[in-house]
C-alpha positions in Angstrom: -1.4 78.2 120.7 -3.0 77.6 117.3 -2.7 79.7 114.2 -5.6 82.0 115.1 -4.1 82.7 118.5 -0.8 83.3 116.9 -2.4 85.9 114.6 -4.1 87.6 117.6 -0.7 87.7 119.5 1.0 89.7 116.7 -2.0 91.7 115.5 -1.1 94.7 117.6 2.5 94.8 116.3 1.5 94.3 112.7 -1.2 97.0 112.7 -4.2 94.8 112.5 -5.5 91.2 112.4 -5.7 91.0 108.7 -2.1 92.2 108.2 -1.0 89.7 110.9 -2.8 86.8 109.2 -1.2 87.7 105.9 2.2 87.9 107.5 1.9 84.5 109.2 0.6 82.9 106.0 3.4 84.3 103.9 6.1 83.2 106.4 4.7 79.6 106.7 4.2 79.3 102.9 7.8 80.5 102.2 9.2 77.9 104.7 7.1 75.0 103.4 8.0 75.8 99.7 11.7 76.0 100.5 11.8 72.8 102.5 9.9 70.9 99.8 12.4 72.1 97.2 15.2 70.7 99.3 16.5 74.0 100.7 17.4 74.6 104.4 15.6 77.5 106.1 17.7 78.8 109.0 16.5 81.6 111.4 19.2 82.8 113.7 18.3 82.2 117.4 15.2 80.3 116.5 16.1 77.2 114.5 16.3 75.6 111.1 13.9 73.7 108.9 15.2 71.1 106.4 14.2 68.0 104.4 15.5 64.6 105.5 15.5 61.4 103.4 14.8 58.2 105.2 15.8 54.9 103.5 13.6 51.9 103.3 13.5 49.9 106.6 11.5 47.4 108.7 9.3 48.5 111.5 6.8 46.8 113.9 3.1 47.5 114.1 2.5 48.7 117.7 -0.9 47.0 117.9 -0.1 43.6 116.4 3.7 43.5 116.8 3.9 42.4 113.1 7.1 43.3 111.2 6.2 45.7 108.4 8.4 47.1 105.6 8.4 50.9 105.4 9.2 52.4 102.0 11.8 55.2 101.4 10.4 58.6 102.3 11.3 62.2 103.0 10.2 64.0 106.1 10.6 67.7 107.4 12.8 68.2 110.4 13.1 71.2 112.7 16.2 71.8 114.8 16.0 74.4 117.5 18.7 77.1 117.6 20.9 77.6 120.6 19.1 80.7 121.6 15.8 78.9 121.6 17.2 76.0 123.6 18.7 78.4 126.2 15.4 80.2 126.7 13.5 76.9 127.0 16.0 75.4 129.4 16.0 78.5 131.6 19.7 79.3 131.2 18.6 82.6 129.7 15.6 84.8 130.7 13.0 86.0 128.3 13.3 89.7 127.6 10.2 91.7 128.8 10.2 94.6 126.3 12.2 93.0 123.5 11.9 90.2 121.0 13.0 86.8 122.3 14.6 85.8 119.0 17.6 87.8 118.0 16.9 90.5 115.4 18.4 90.3 112.0 21.7 92.2 111.7 21.6 95.6 110.1 21.8 95.6 106.3 20.8 91.9 106.0 17.2 92.7 105.1 18.0 95.4 102.6 20.1 93.1 100.4 23.7 93.3 99.4 25.2 96.6 98.2 25.2 97.4 94.4 28.9 96.8 94.2 28.7 93.3 95.7 25.7 92.4 93.4 27.6 93.6 90.3 30.7 91.6 91.3 28.5 88.5 91.9 27.0 89.0 88.4 30.4 89.3 86.9 31.6 86.1 88.6 28.5 84.2 87.4 29.1 85.4 83.8 32.8 84.4 84.1 31.8 80.9 85.3 29.4 80.5 82.4 32.0 81.5 79.9 34.6 79.2 81.4 32.1 76.3 81.3 31.2 77.0 77.7 35.0 77.2 76.8 35.6 73.8 78.5 32.7 72.1 76.7 34.0 73.5 73.3 37.5 72.3 74.0 36.2 68.9 75.0 34.3 68.6 71.8 37.3 69.7 69.7 39.6 67.1 71.4 37.0 64.4 70.9 36.8 65.3 67.2 40.6 65.2 66.9 40.7 61.8 68.5 38.1 60.5 66.2 40.0 61.8 63.1 43.3 60.3 64.4 41.6 57.0 64.9 40.1 57.0 61.4 43.6 57.9 59.9 45.3 55.1 61.9 42.6 52.6 60.7 43.1 53.7 57.1 46.9 53.3 57.4 46.4 49.8 58.9 44.2 48.7 56.0 46.7 50.1 53.4 49.5 48.3 55.2 47.6 45.0 55.1 46.8 45.4 51.4 50.4 46.3 50.4 52.0 42.8 51.1 49.5 41.1 48.8 50.7 43.3 45.8 54.3 42.6 46.7 53.8 38.9 46.9 52.0 38.8 43.6 54.8 40.8 41.8 57.4 38.6 43.4 55.6 35.5 42.2 55.4 36.8 38.7 59.2 37.6 38.6 60.0 34.2 40.0 57.9 32.5 37.4 59.5 34.6 34.6 63.0 33.6 35.9 62.1 29.9 36.0 60.8 30.0 32.3 64.0 31.8 31.2 66.1 29.3 33.0 64.2 26.5 31.3 64.8 28.0 27.8 68.5 28.6 28.4 69.7 24.9 27.9 68.4 25.0 24.3 71.1 27.5 23.5 73.8 25.3 25.1 72.7 22.4 22.9 73.1 24.5 19.8 76.5 25.5 21.0 77.4 21.8 21.3 76.4 21.1 17.7 79.0 23.7 16.4 82.0 21.4 16.5 80.5 19.2 13.8 81.4 21.9 11.3 85.1 21.7 12.4 85.2 18.0 11.6 83.8 18.7 8.1 86.5 21.3 7.5 89.2 18.7 8.6 87.8 16.2 6.0 88.1 18.8 3.2 91.7 19.6 4.2 92.5 15.9 4.1 91.0 15.6 0.6 93.1 18.5 -0.6 96.4 17.0 0.8 95.5 13.6 -0.9 95.0 15.3 -4.3 98.3 17.1 -4.0 100.2 13.9 -3.3 98.7 12.3 -6.4 
């Protein structure tokens, strides 16, 4: 069965050939677009369509037997559902007056109730707010860490510069002490010269006693 025969087979149920052709085209287009985007299309009782990535590998040319390297590629894959397998294997019989593939459950085609959709919207908004709060907190912590690192670096540089000042001041005080110590002996020498005056006083006293005797 090709596409034209498929359209003819469902034309009576769709209300005409054109409507059937449009329906087939719409279904196939939706499946192809979803699989190309990487989504998995699953139809209960029929099967699932999905995209499969194949890594690079080596293969052999069937005509020459030569080993050929095959590049990495992506291919579509169809997996038949259990209901489809059971019908093909014969473990289940095809219904005569009903659709072979299970019908969609009631309510699945009309979409979720308004309450569920609102709750989903609230959850999505909460997730976005949480994500924004996390990013803001991460930025603040990064800024705090950067500020702390700058402060620590500034303290280290100040600590390194401080000993130089201390050593310079210590050197100056040591040099001043040495010069003061060198000048001190001059005073001691002056103190030693003082006894010479005492000897002069003794001589004058001796002269006075000699004059009295005479």
